C-alpha positions, 0 to 999 in steps of 0.5 A: 472535458479538455483544456481551454487555453489561449496562448499570447504575448502581451506587454504586461499583466495590466493591459491583459486585464484591461482588455479582458475587462473591456471585452467581457473576458473574450479571448485576448489572442485577437488583441495580442500576438497569439495563437488559439491552441485550446487543447494544448494544456500548459502544465504537460503538453506546453511544457514538453514543447518547451523542454523540446525547444530548449533541449530540457527534460520536461518537469513540473516547473518547466512552465509556470501558470497563475491566474490574473483575471479578474483582479484578485482571481489569483486567490480563488482556485475555483475560477478558470485559469488565465495566465 
């Protein structure tokens, strides 16, 4: 199974949580400036792209991700990642 991620830019975590709460967890790409890249995982592939764009060697800490939805999800590692 592949990684399912959307990448977007938003004003803040509260705005993203509000959108997700009001839209049953639908992708925020439509509401915020973003792109649907379902098979680009954040840790490796996105990290390599960021490294290439910033002339840095890839490392595990180059791209950080964390759970933000639903509220409190950052404590539950069994939930899907939304960062």
